[in-house]
PDB file of N, CA, C and O in Angstrom:
ATOM      1  N   MET A   1      13.122  15.835  10.150  1.00  0.00           N
ATOM      2  CA  MET A   1      12.601  14.659   9.500  1.00  0.00           C
ATOM      3  C   MET A   1      11.091  14.768   9.376  1.00  0.00           C
ATOM      4  O   MET A   1      10.391  14.965  10.369  1.00  0.00           O
ATOM      5  N   ALA A   2      10.603  14.643   8.185  1.00  0.00           N
ATOM      6  CA  ALA A   2       9.166  14.724   7.952  1.00  0.00           C
ATOM      7  C   ALA A   2       8.585  13.332   7.815  1.00  0.00           C
ATOM      8  O   ALA A   2       9.247  12.409   7.340  1.00  0.00           O
ATOM      9  N   ILE A   3       7.346  13.195   8.236  1.00  0.00           N
ATOM     10  CA  ILE A   3       6.652  11.924   8.100  1.00  0.00           C
ATOM     11  C   ILE A   3       6.116  11.837   6.678  1.00  0.00           C
ATOM     12  O   ILE A   3       5.397  12.723   6.216  1.00  0.00           O
ATOM     13  N   LYS A   4       6.478  10.754   5.990  1.00  0.00           N
ATOM     14  CA  LYS A   4       6.030  10.582   4.611  1.00  0.00           C
ATOM     15  C   LYS A   4       4.796   9.708   4.576  1.00  0.00           C
ATOM     16  O   LYS A   4       4.695   8.729   5.315  1.00  0.00           O
ATOM     17  N   LYS A   5       3.863  10.063   3.720  1.00  0.00           N
ATOM     18  CA  LYS A   5       2.658   9.281   3.545  1.00  0.00           C
ATOM     19  C   LYS A   5       2.782   8.469   2.268  1.00  0.00           C
ATOM     20  O   LYS A   5       3.356   8.921   1.277  1.00  0.00           O
ATOM     21  N   ALA A   6       2.234   7.267   2.308  1.00  0.00           N
ATOM     22  CA  ALA A   6       2.234   6.409   1.135  1.00  0.00           C
ATOM     23  C   ALA A   6       0.876   5.737   1.048  1.00  0.00           C
ATOM     24  O   ALA A   6       0.146   5.654   2.036  1.00  0.00           O
ATOM     25  N   SER A   7       0.547   5.262  -0.137  1.00  0.00           N
ATOM     26  CA  SER A   7      -0.712   4.568  -0.357  1.00  0.00           C
ATOM     27  C   SER A   7      -0.436   3.109  -0.648  1.00  0.00           C
ATOM     28  O   SER A   7       0.643   2.749  -1.119  1.00  0.00           O
ATOM     29  N   LEU A   8      -1.429   2.266  -0.361  1.00  0.00           N
ATOM     30  CA  LEU A   8      -1.351   0.861  -0.718  1.00  0.00           C
ATOM     31  C   LEU A   8      -2.316   0.631  -1.866  1.00  0.00           C
ATOM     32  O   LEU A   8      -3.519   0.853  -1.725  1.00  0.00           O
ATOM     33  N   ALA A   9      -1.794   0.186  -3.003  1.00  0.00           N
ATOM     34  CA  ALA A   9      -2.608  -0.029  -4.193  1.00  0.00           C
ATOM     35  C   ALA A   9      -2.778  -1.518  -4.441  1.00  0.00           C
ATOM     36  O   ALA A   9      -1.848  -2.301  -4.253  1.00  0.00           O
ATOM     37  N   CYS A  10      -3.963  -1.895  -4.860  1.00  0.00           N
ATOM     38  CA  CYS A  10      -4.273  -3.280  -5.192  1.00  0.00           C
ATOM     39  C   CYS A  10      -3.484  -3.678  -6.439  1.00  0.00           C
ATOM     40  O   CYS A  10      -3.429  -2.921  -7.408  1.00  0.00           O
ATOM     41  N   THR A  11      -2.877  -4.864  -6.415  1.00  0.00           N
ATOM     42  CA  THR A  11      -2.102  -5.316  -7.565  1.00  0.00           C
ATOM     43  C   THR A  11      -2.992  -5.851  -8.675  1.00  0.00           C
ATOM     44  O   THR A  11      -2.538  -5.984  -9.811  1.00  0.00           O
ATOM     45  N   VAL A  12      -4.260  -6.164  -8.373  1.00  0.00           N
ATOM     46  CA  VAL A  12      -5.164  -6.708  -9.382  1.00  0.00           C
ATOM     47  C   VAL A  12      -5.833  -5.582 -10.171  1.00  0.00           C
ATOM     48  O   VAL A  12      -5.745  -5.549 -11.399  1.00  0.00           O
ATOM     49  N   CYS A  13      -6.506  -4.656  -9.469  1.00  0.00           N
ATOM     50  CA  CYS A  13      -7.256  -3.607 -10.164  1.00  0.00           C
ATOM     51  C   CYS A  13      -6.528  -2.261 -10.182  1.00  0.00           C
ATOM     52  O   CYS A  13      -6.863  -1.400 -10.994  1.00  0.00           O
ATOM     53  N   GLY A  14      -5.535  -2.059  -9.302  1.00  0.00           N
ATOM     54  CA  GLY A  14      -4.752  -0.830  -9.299  1.00  0.00           C
ATOM     55  C   GLY A  14      -5.321   0.299  -8.462  1.00  0.00           C
ATOM     56  O   GLY A  14      -4.720   1.372  -8.398  1.00  0.00           O
ATOM     57  N   ASN A  15      -6.471   0.090  -7.812  1.00  0.00           N
ATOM     58  CA  ASN A  15      -7.059   1.143  -6.986  1.00  0.00           C
ATOM     59  C   ASN A  15      -6.284   1.300  -5.693  1.00  0.00           C
ATOM     60  O   ASN A  15      -5.827   0.321  -5.102  1.00  0.00           O
ATOM     61  N   ARG A  16      -6.141   2.558  -5.256  1.00  0.00           N
ATOM     62  CA  ARG A  16      -5.452   2.859  -4.000  1.00  0.00           C
ATOM     63  C   ARG A  16      -6.494   2.874  -2.892  1.00  0.00           C
ATOM     64  O   ARG A  16      -7.316   3.787  -2.814  1.00  0.00           O
ATOM     65  N   ASN A  17      -6.455   1.860  -2.037  1.00  0.00           N
ATOM     66  CA  ASN A  17      -7.489   1.661  -1.035  1.00  0.00           C
ATOM     67  C   ASN A  17      -7.079   2.083   0.369  1.00  0.00           C
ATOM     68  O   ASN A  17      -7.938   2.457   1.168  1.00  0.00           O
ATOM     69  N   TYR A  18      -5.801   2.032   0.688  1.00  0.00           N
ATOM     70  CA  TYR A  18      -5.336   2.299   2.043  1.00  0.00           C
ATOM     71  C   TYR A  18      -4.221   3.331   2.012  1.00  0.00           C
ATOM     72  O   TYR A  18      -3.483   3.426   1.032  1.00  0.00           O
ATOM     73  N   SER A  19      -4.099   4.107   3.088  1.00  0.00           N
ATOM     74  CA  SER A  19      -2.991   5.046   3.224  1.00  0.00           C
ATOM     75  C   SER A  19      -2.257   4.740   4.514  1.00  0.00           C
ATOM     76  O   SER A  19      -2.871   4.393   5.523  1.00  0.00           O
ATOM     77  N   ILE A  20      -0.928   4.873   4.476  1.00  0.00           N
ATOM     78  CA  ILE A  20      -0.089   4.574   5.626  1.00  0.00           C
ATOM     79  C   ILE A  20       0.913   5.706   5.802  1.00  0.00           C
ATOM     80  O   ILE A  20       1.112   6.517   4.898  1.00  0.00           O
ATOM     81  N   THR A  21       1.541   5.755   6.966  1.00  0.00           N
ATOM     82  CA  THR A  21       2.644   6.672   7.194  1.00  0.00           C
ATOM     83  C   THR A  21       3.915   5.844   7.125  1.00  0.00           C
ATOM     84  O   THR A  21       4.111   4.931   7.926  1.00  0.00           O
ATOM     85  N   ALA A  22       4.772   6.160   6.175  1.00  0.00           N
ATOM     86  CA  ALA A  22       6.021   5.432   5.970  1.00  0.00           C
ATOM     87  C   ALA A  22       7.127   6.167   6.701  1.00  0.00           C
ATOM     88  O   ALA A  22       7.711   7.102   6.154  1.00  0.00           O
ATOM     89  N   GLY A  23       7.422   5.767   7.914  1.00  0.00           N
ATOM     90  CA  GLY A  23       8.407   6.451   8.722  1.00  0.00           C
ATOM     91  C   GLY A  23       9.788   5.833   8.654  1.00  0.00           C
ATOM     92  O   GLY A  23      10.761   6.454   9.081  1.00  0.00           O
ATOM     93  N   ASP A  24       9.896   4.607   8.119  1.00  0.00           N
ATOM     94  CA  ASP A  24      11.185   3.927   8.062  1.00  0.00           C
ATOM     95  C   ASP A  24      11.921   4.312   6.787  1.00  0.00           C
ATOM     96  O   ASP A  24      11.556   3.868   5.699  1.00  0.00           O
ATOM     97  N   HIS A  25      12.956   5.135   6.915  1.00  0.00           N
ATOM     98  CA  HIS A  25      13.678   5.637   5.749  1.00  0.00           C
ATOM     99  C   HIS A  25      14.749   4.667   5.271  1.00  0.00           C
ATOM    100  O   HIS A  25      15.260   4.817   4.162  1.00  0.00           O
ATOM    101  N   LYS A  26      15.099   3.673   6.087  1.00  0.00           N
ATOM    102  CA  LYS A  26      16.151   2.735   5.725  1.00  0.00           C
ATOM    103  C   LYS A  26      15.636   1.594   4.865  1.00  0.00           C
ATOM    104  O   LYS A  26      16.431   0.836   4.309  1.00  0.00           O
ATOM    105  N   ARG A  27      14.340   1.459   4.747  1.00  0.00           N
ATOM    106  CA  ARG A  27      13.752   0.378   3.960  1.00  0.00           C
ATOM    107  C   ARG A  27      13.841   0.732   2.485  1.00  0.00           C
ATOM    108  O   ARG A  27      13.469   1.837   2.090  1.00  0.00           O
ATOM    109  N   THR A  28      14.337  -0.203   1.655  1.00  0.00           N
ATOM    110  CA  THR A  28      14.493   0.067   0.231  1.00  0.00           C
ATOM    111  C   THR A  28      13.424  -0.619  -0.601  1.00  0.00           C
ATOM    112  O   THR A  28      13.134  -0.172  -1.711  1.00  0.00           O
ATOM    113  N   GLU A  29      12.831  -1.692  -0.096  1.00  0.00           N
ATOM    114  CA  GLU A  29      11.804  -2.408  -0.842  1.00  0.00           C
ATOM    115  C   GLU A  29      10.427  -1.873  -0.481  1.00  0.00           C
ATOM    116  O   GLU A  29      10.211  -1.334   0.604  1.00  0.00           O
ATOM    117  N   ARG A  30       9.505  -2.036  -1.418  1.00  0.00           N
ATOM    118  CA  ARG A  30       8.136  -1.580  -1.172  1.00  0.00           C
ATOM    119  C   ARG A  30       7.386  -2.598  -0.323  1.00  0.00           C
ATOM    120  O   ARG A  30       7.582  -3.807  -0.449  1.00  0.00           O
ATOM    121  N   LEU A  31       6.536  -2.086   0.529  1.00  0.00           N
ATOM    122  CA  LEU A  31       5.755  -2.918   1.417  1.00  0.00           C
ATOM    123  C   LEU A  31       4.669  -3.645   0.637  1.00  0.00           C
ATOM    124  O   LEU A  31       3.999  -3.047  -0.205  1.00  0.00           O
ATOM    125  N   GLU A  32       4.492  -4.947   0.917  1.00  0.00           N
ATOM    126  CA  GLU A  32       3.428  -5.738   0.304  1.00  0.00           C
ATOM    127  C   GLU A  32       2.633  -6.412   1.409  1.00  0.00           C
ATOM    128  O   GLU A  32       3.189  -7.136   2.235  1.00  0.00           O
ATOM    129  N   VAL A  33       1.321  -6.168   1.418  1.00  0.00           N
ATOM    130  CA  VAL A  33       0.443  -6.694   2.455  1.00  0.00           C
ATOM    131  C   VAL A  33      -0.793  -7.270   1.781  1.00  0.00           C
ATOM    132  O   VAL A  33      -1.286  -6.717   0.798  1.00  0.00           O
ATOM    133  N   LYS A  34      -1.298  -8.391   2.316  1.00  0.00           N
ATOM    134  CA  LYS A  34      -2.533  -8.958   1.793  1.00  0.00           C
ATOM    135  C   LYS A  34      -3.694  -8.321   2.553  1.00  0.00           C
ATOM    136  O   LYS A  34      -3.854  -8.536   3.754  1.00  0.00           O
ATOM    137  N   LYS A  35      -4.504  -7.530   1.836  1.00  0.00           N
ATOM    138  CA  LYS A  35      -5.628  -6.811   2.434  1.00  0.00           C
ATOM    139  C   LYS A  35      -6.865  -6.983   1.559  1.00  0.00           C
ATOM    140  O   LYS A  35      -6.784  -7.451   0.423  1.00  0.00           O
ATOM    141  N   PHE A  36      -8.013  -6.592   2.113  1.00  0.00           N
ATOM    142  CA  PHE A  36      -9.271  -6.708   1.384  1.00  0.00           C
ATOM    143  C   PHE A  36      -9.435  -5.528   0.436  1.00  0.00           C
ATOM    144  O   PHE A  36      -9.282  -4.377   0.844  1.00  0.00           O
ATOM    145  N   CYS A  37      -9.743  -5.808  -0.820  1.00  0.00           N
ATOM    146  CA  CYS A  37     -10.027  -4.770  -1.820  1.00  0.00           C
ATOM    147  C   CYS A  37     -11.532  -4.728  -2.022  1.00  0.00           C
ATOM    148  O   CYS A  37     -12.137  -5.723  -2.420  1.00  0.00           O
ATOM    149  N   ARG A  38     -12.136  -3.581  -1.750  1.00  0.00           N
ATOM    150  CA  ARG A  38     -13.590  -3.483  -1.869  1.00  0.00           C
ATOM    151  C   ARG A  38     -14.041  -3.429  -3.315  1.00  0.00           C
ATOM    152  O   ARG A  38     -15.211  -3.683  -3.603  1.00  0.00           O
ATOM    153  N   TYR A  39     -13.136  -3.103  -4.234  1.00  0.00           N
ATOM    154  CA  TYR A  39     -13.489  -3.054  -5.647  1.00  0.00           C
ATOM    155  C   TYR A  39     -13.446  -4.446  -6.274  1.00  0.00           C
ATOM    156  O   TYR A  39     -14.288  -4.779  -7.108  1.00  0.00           O
ATOM    157  N   CYS A  40     -12.471  -5.256  -5.876  1.00  0.00           N
ATOM    158  CA  CYS A  40     -12.387  -6.628  -6.370  1.00  0.00           C
ATOM    159  C   CYS A  40     -13.321  -7.556  -5.589  1.00  0.00           C
ATOM    160  O   CYS A  40     -13.787  -8.565  -6.119  1.00  0.00           O
ATOM    161  N   GLY A  41     -13.590  -7.212  -4.339  1.00  0.00           N
ATOM    162  CA  GLY A  41     -14.458  -8.023  -3.498  1.00  0.00           C
ATOM    163  C   GLY A  41     -13.767  -9.212  -2.867  1.00  0.00           C
ATOM    164  O   GLY A  41     -14.431 -10.155  -2.436  1.00  0.00           O
ATOM    165  N   LYS A  42     -12.429  -9.187  -2.803  1.00  0.00           N
ATOM    166  CA  LYS A  42     -11.686 -10.287  -2.201  1.00  0.00           C
ATOM    167  C   LYS A  42     -10.355  -9.787  -1.648  1.00  0.00           C
ATOM    168  O   LYS A  42      -9.978  -8.637  -1.871  1.00  0.00           O
ATOM    169  N   HIS A  43      -9.649 -10.647  -0.929  1.00  0.00           N
ATOM    170  CA  HIS A  43      -8.352 -10.311  -0.391  1.00  0.00           C
ATOM    171  C   HIS A  43      -7.297 -10.435  -1.486  1.00  0.00           C
ATOM    172  O   HIS A  43      -7.178 -11.477  -2.130  1.00  0.00           O
ATOM    173  N   THR A  44      -6.532  -9.362  -1.692  1.00  0.00           N
ATOM    174  CA  THR A  44      -5.490  -9.337  -2.709  1.00  0.00           C
ATOM    175  C   THR A  44      -4.227  -8.718  -2.115  1.00  0.00           C
ATOM    176  O   THR A  44      -4.255  -8.137  -1.030  1.00  0.00           O
ATOM    177  N   ILE A  45      -3.130  -8.850  -2.837  1.00  0.00           N
ATOM    178  CA  ILE A  45      -1.869  -8.227  -2.424  1.00  0.00           C
ATOM    179  C   ILE A  45      -1.944  -6.737  -2.740  1.00  0.00           C
ATOM    180  O   ILE A  45      -2.282  -6.339  -3.855  1.00  0.00           O
ATOM    181  N   HIS A  46      -1.625  -5.927  -1.743  1.00  0.00           N
ATOM    182  CA  HIS A  46      -1.565  -4.471  -1.916  1.00  0.00           C
ATOM    183  C   HIS A  46      -0.098  -4.043  -1.786  1.00  0.00           C
ATOM    184  O   HIS A  46       0.588  -4.434  -0.841  1.00  0.00           O
ATOM    185  N   ARG A  47       0.374  -3.236  -2.742  1.00  0.00           N
ATOM    186  CA  ARG A  47       1.755  -2.801  -2.782  1.00  0.00           C
ATOM    187  C   ARG A  47       1.834  -1.305  -2.496  1.00  0.00           C
ATOM    188  O   ARG A  47       0.957  -0.536  -2.888  1.00  0.00           O
ATOM    189  N   GLU A  48       2.885  -0.914  -1.815  1.00  0.00           N
ATOM    190  CA  GLU A  48       3.091   0.496  -1.456  1.00  0.00           C
ATOM    191  C   GLU A  48       3.383   1.345  -2.686  1.00  0.00           C
ATOM    192  O   GLU A  48       4.199   0.972  -3.529  1.00  0.00           O
ATOM    193  N   THR A  49       2.710   2.489  -2.784  1.00  0.00           N
ATOM    194  CA  THR A  49       2.964   3.483  -3.822  1.00  0.00           C
ATOM    195  C   THR A  49       3.224   4.813  -3.152  1.00  0.00           C
ATOM    196  O   THR A  49       3.035   4.943  -1.942  1.00  0.00           O
ATOM    197  N   LYS A  50       3.650   5.790  -3.904  1.00  0.00           N
ATOM    198  CA  LYS A  50       3.932   7.108  -3.325  1.00  0.00           C
ATOM    199  C   LYS A  50       2.712   7.980  -3.300  1.00  0.00           C
ATOM    200  O   LYS A  50       2.778   9.122  -2.844  1.00  0.00           O
TER     201      LYS A  50
END
């Protein structure tokens, strides 16, 4: 089993600001977290990308 890496992209501007290790293979939905986007200058929803 390999550890997969994923990025968190801002839903407003589309920039990939954070990287995570996605170790849960049973999860089918993408992770959504409210984080700070330095490009937008505010807290926005960040969605998991590959």
